[in-house]
ROSE-797288 format. One record per residue (C-alpha): x, y, z. Coordinates in steps of 0.001 Angstrom, whole numbers, padded with zeros to 6 digits, always signed. Layout:
N
XYZ
...
***
This chain:
234
-053646+192629-113679
-055527+190643-112847
-058832+190605-110718
-057319+188121-107630
-053851+190369-107698
-056242+193350-107720
-058418+191987-105043
-055369+190589-102800
-053694+194597-103155
-056450+196092-102289
-056706+193363-099041
-053250+194263-097753
-053192+196888-094995
-051084+199463-094751
-047709+199799-092680
-046160+196959-091683
-047713+193197-092227
-049810+191829-089688
-047024+188548-088662
-044002+191399-088216
-046117+193008-085498
-047112+189862-084286
-043548+188366-083554
-042278+191816-082658
-045377+191877-079762
-044302+188632-079113
-040948+189599-078292
-041026+192870-076480
-043503+190750-073946
-040645+188113-073764
-038277+190954-072945
-040069+192586-070751
-040503+189062-068514
-037090+189000-068511
-036377+192570-067589
-038855+191346-064628
-037514+188281-063348
-033698+189853-063629
-034797+192079-061614
-037050+189890-059221
-033831+187575-059119
-031606+191170-057807
-034201+192211-055092
-034464+188460-053834
-029784+188375-054168
-029920+191850-052124
-032545+190913-049532
-030444+187146-049091
-026952+188614-049139
-026943+192699-049468
-028928+193291-046378
-026697+190148-044411
-023363+191901-045336
-024476+195213-044466
-026496+194545-040735
-023063+192302-039949
-021284+195553-040674
-023146+197465-038283
-023813+194605-035887
-019685+194806-035576
-019953+198333-035291
-022377+197732-032884
-020812+195747-030925
-017641+197771-030959
-019076+201103-029411
-021057+198842-027019
-017968+198228-025621
-016391+201608-025278
-018922+203024-023845
-018446+199814-021289
-014863+200991-020522
-015817+204575-019880
-018444+202800-017748
-021350+203883-019642
-024228+201306-019822
-026011+202059-022889
-023739+202988-026463
-025664+205910-028364
-025041+204637-031781
-027182+205416-034933
-029421+202521-034878
-030036+203175-031051
-029360+202373-027680
-027311+199125-026835
-027776+197827-023658
-025851+194031-024045
-024367+191264-026292
-026080+188542-026481
-023730+184751-026812
-025889+180751-026845
-023652+178044-027420
-026006+175911-029558
-025140+178483-032189
-021609+178829-032191
-018475+179467-029689
-018031+182906-031556
-021789+184049-031222
-021880+187518-030184
-025303+189468-031582
-024744+193067-030097
-028894+193550-027928
-030554+197036-029040
-033092+198928-026991
-036372+198320-029286
-037731+196840-032204
-037653+198855-035102
-036520+197824-038695
-033432+199975-038312
-033130+197954-034441
-033248+194636-036283
-031067+195806-039496
-028255+195611-036568
-028604+193151-033982
-031553+191497-031507
-033503+194100-030314
-034941+193779-026892
-038533+194717-027127
-040274+197393-025487
-041796+197412-021688
-040245+194286-021423
-037914+193432-018292
-034230+194187-017949
-031790+191568-017928
-031319+189388-014661
-034499+191183-012722
-037802+190183-012138
-039824+190002-015137
-039503+188777-018171
-036961+190092-020488
-038465+189749-024243
-035766+189386-028140
-036706+189569-031731
-034799+189039-034219
-034455+188066-037587
-034114+184192-038871
-033096+184856-042629
-031567+188454-044078
-030441+191455-042070
-027604+189306-040618
-030469+186669-039401
-029419+186597-035830
-031721+183577-035252
-031322+181477-038325
-030618+178384-036466
-033671+179277-033645
-035117+175595-034992
-032239+173815-033301
-032592+175490-030021
-033507+172542-026871
-034064+172759-023348
-031664+172994-021411
-029306+175288-024074
-027515+178006-022311
-027950+181707-023434
-025907+184338-021940
-026786+187933-021640
-023672+190146-021490
-024050+193526-020031
-021679+196533-018393
-022578+195601-014843
-022853+191864-015149
-022888+188511-017157
-026789+186749-016954
-026031+182528-017926
-030539+181944-019036
-031295+178297-019229
-033925+177507-021660
-036956+175328-020598
-038175+174725-024456
-036788+174296-027615
-037210+176753-031061
-040143+173942-032883
-041888+173337-029836
-044229+176979-029397
-045264+178901-033429
-048207+181556-032637
-049739+184524-033966
-047736+187362-034046
-050922+188950-032190
-050577+186578-029507
-048560+188992-026808
-049305+187520-023309
-045022+185691-024263
-044951+189777-023619
-046507+189523-019918
-044241+189776-017260
-045915+186529-015743
-046766+184986-018943
-048996+182682-019077
-050452+180053-022385
-053730+180201-022166
-054687+177812-025071
-052669+175380-023389
-049973+173563-024569
-046211+174304-023836
-046378+176887-021270
-043162+178963-019820
-041716+177727-016931
-043095+177341-013625
-041324+176903-010441
-037739+178046-010985
-038457+182162-010077
-039904+184845-012254
-036662+186098-013557
-037502+185090-017190
-035924+185188-020667
-038607+184557-024093
-036567+184470-027554
-039124+185533-030476
-038241+185582-034578
-040245+184090-037520
-041893+180849-037724
-040624+180473-041776
-038116+181425-043635
-039407+184545-045457
-042607+186739-044451
-045013+185412-042385
-047517+185939-039973
-046576+183440-037124
-043959+183380-034297
-041928+180808-033222
-041035+181444-029259
-038788+179908-026550
-038955+180336-023241
-035823+180172-020588
-035108+181400-016986
-032272+182814-014774
-029493+180398-013290
-026576+182725-012349
-025769+185953-012176
-021636+186780-012801
-020739+190324-011491
-018253+191567-013440
-015099+192006-012112
***
């Protein structure tokens, strides 16, 4: 054996050659990236499509329970997702738009319809009736929120009456941090100036709230309206 061959044999590391080990590491890393990407796509797909499908089933179920409760003389339907008290109709969102309104603003409530924010006014009564809903995922009841315009009608159907509100601001007119809680007050007033709730139209107000951007954001889009008509149920 030559001296060069002897040196090469002595220097060779035991086990798998370094080049093959490097290729294996790269291959495993690539597979990990692919798996991570597929998991992320699956999660996004579920958020965008899966939760919408699931929430659509819940909304249909709650709407049916509300109608059955009203037919039996009860104003509130107790469902698996919360107490449902009304159905919201917004012509701007389509002639068939009818989404149940449940009491509260928990994740369970907002996954089954529109939430009536705790502590705010009642439909048709003096005060500020505040409704919140998702703009994307979970049925996305307020997906078309930016299209709202002053003068649009928002109808709240209850067991005893139907209340028609007219909007005084549009869906892109007022964007605030979620910490701006003055919009929930019975007689709200913008302390920062700019877009204000309606004045001189009575004290029966409605406020609609949703995320200002499609995905996660700390800001909220707000619209205000006032009551123009009450139609008792025959």
